[in-house]
C-alpha positions in Angstrom: 6.2 35.7 -31.2 9.0 37.6 -29.4 12.0 35.6 -29.5 13.5 37.4 -26.8 11.7 35.6 -24.5 11.9 32.3 -26.2 14.8 31.3 -23.4 12.6 32.2 -20.4 9.5 29.9 -21.9 11.6 26.9 -22.3 13.0 27.4 -18.7 9.5 27.7 -17.9 8.3 24.6 -19.5 11.3 22.1 -18.2 10.4 23.6 -14.8 6.4 22.4 -14.8 7.8 19.1 -16.3 10.0 18.7 -13.7 7.8 19.6 -11.0 5.3 17.1 -12.5 7.8 14.3 -12.9 8.7 14.9 -9.0 5.1 14.7 -8.0 4.2 11.3 -9.6 5.8 8.7 -7.4 6.7 5.7 -9.6 6.5 3.5 -6.5 9.4 1.9 -4.7 9.6 -1.5 -4.1 10.5 -2.6 -0.2 9.9 -5.5 2.2 7.6 -5.2 5.0 6.6 -7.4 8.2 3.3 -7.3 9.7 0.0 -8.8 10.4 -2.8 -9.4 8.0 -6.2 -8.1 9.8 -9.2 -6.7 8.8 -9.0 -3.0 8.1 -12.2 -1.9 10.4 -10.4 -3.7 13.2 -6.7 -1.7 12.5 -8.8 1.3 12.7 -11.8 1.1 14.9 -10.0 -1.2 17.5 -6.7 -0.3 17.3 -5.0 -3.7 17.4 -1.8 -4.3 17.4 -2.2 -7.7 15.5 -5.5 -9.7 14.8 -7.9 -11.0 17.4 -7.8 -14.4 15.3 -7.5 -16.2 12.2 -11.1 -17.0 12.2 -11.9 -13.6 12.8 -9.9 -11.7 10.1 -11.1 -14.6 7.5 -14.8 -13.9 8.8 -14.4 -10.1 8.0 -12.7 -10.7 4.9 -15.4 -13.2 3.6 -18.1 -10.4 4.5 -16.0 -7.7 2.3 -14.2 -5.9 4.5 -10.5 -5.4 2.9 -7.5 -7.0 4.5 -4.4 -4.7 5.1 -0.8 -5.2 6.6 -0.4 -3.7 9.7 3.2 -3.1 10.7 5.0 -2.9 14.2 5.4 0.7 14.0 1.8 1.2 13.4 2.0 1.4 9.1 -1.0 0.3 7.8 -0.4 -1.2 4.2 -3.4 -1.1 1.6 -2.9 -3.4 -0.9 -3.8 -2.4 -4.5 -3.4 -3.6 -7.8 -1.5 -2.3 -10.6 -4.1 -2.9 -13.0 -6.8 -0.4 -14.3 -9.5 -1.0 -13.7 -8.2 -2.4 -10.4 -9.3 -5.4 -8.5 -9.3 -6.3 -4.7 -6.8 -7.8 -3.6 -8.5 -10.3 -0.2 -8.2 -13.3 -2.7 -4.4 -12.5 -2.3 -4.2 -12.0 1.6 -6.9 -14.7 2.7 -4.6 -17.3 2.9 -2.3 -15.3 5.5 -5.4 -13.8 7.4 -4.6 -13.5 11.1 -0.8 -14.5 10.8 2.2 -12.4 10.5 3.8 -12.1 6.8 6.8 -10.8 5.1 5.5 -8.9 2.2 7.3 -7.0 -0.7 6.2 -4.9 -3.5 6.3 -1.4 -4.8 4.7 0.8 -2.5 2.7 4.1 -2.9 1.7 7.3 -0.5 -0.6 9.7 -1.0 -2.1 12.0 2.2 -0.9 10.1 5.0 -2.2 6.5 3.2 0.6 3.9 1.9 -0.6 1.7 -0.4 1.2 -1.6 -1.6 1.3 -3.7 -5.0 2.3 -7.2 -3.5 4.6 -8.9 -5.2 5.6 -11.6 -2.9 4.0 -12.5 0.4 4.8 -15.3 2.7 3.6 -16.0 6.5 6.5 -15.8 9.3 7.4 -19.0 10.7 8.3 -17.1 13.9 5.4 -14.9 14.8 6.7 -12.9 17.5 
């Protein structure tokens, strides 16, 4: 091994480690306000809010994932922080069709936003 190249190799490994660390998103905790609705309706119907609580509930019970749609159009996919992961409809079903405040760790990738919901509650003012 050529020891003259050792400092260059060490620097290269440090840069690689820094790049990998910067590329991994550990999740930032935020709070969002939005409507809980069926993911398919959020995309295919371009809704700003759910048609009704009954509609969102029926879609969720049929297996469609519920999401949180904010006023600015961002869709947050609820995810679990466990592996293997589990669906989050049970956590969101009590709020189907309602406006909520949700907080938790957010992860972004490829233009999608996902949230590990730590706290969720219905907004009393649904405007």
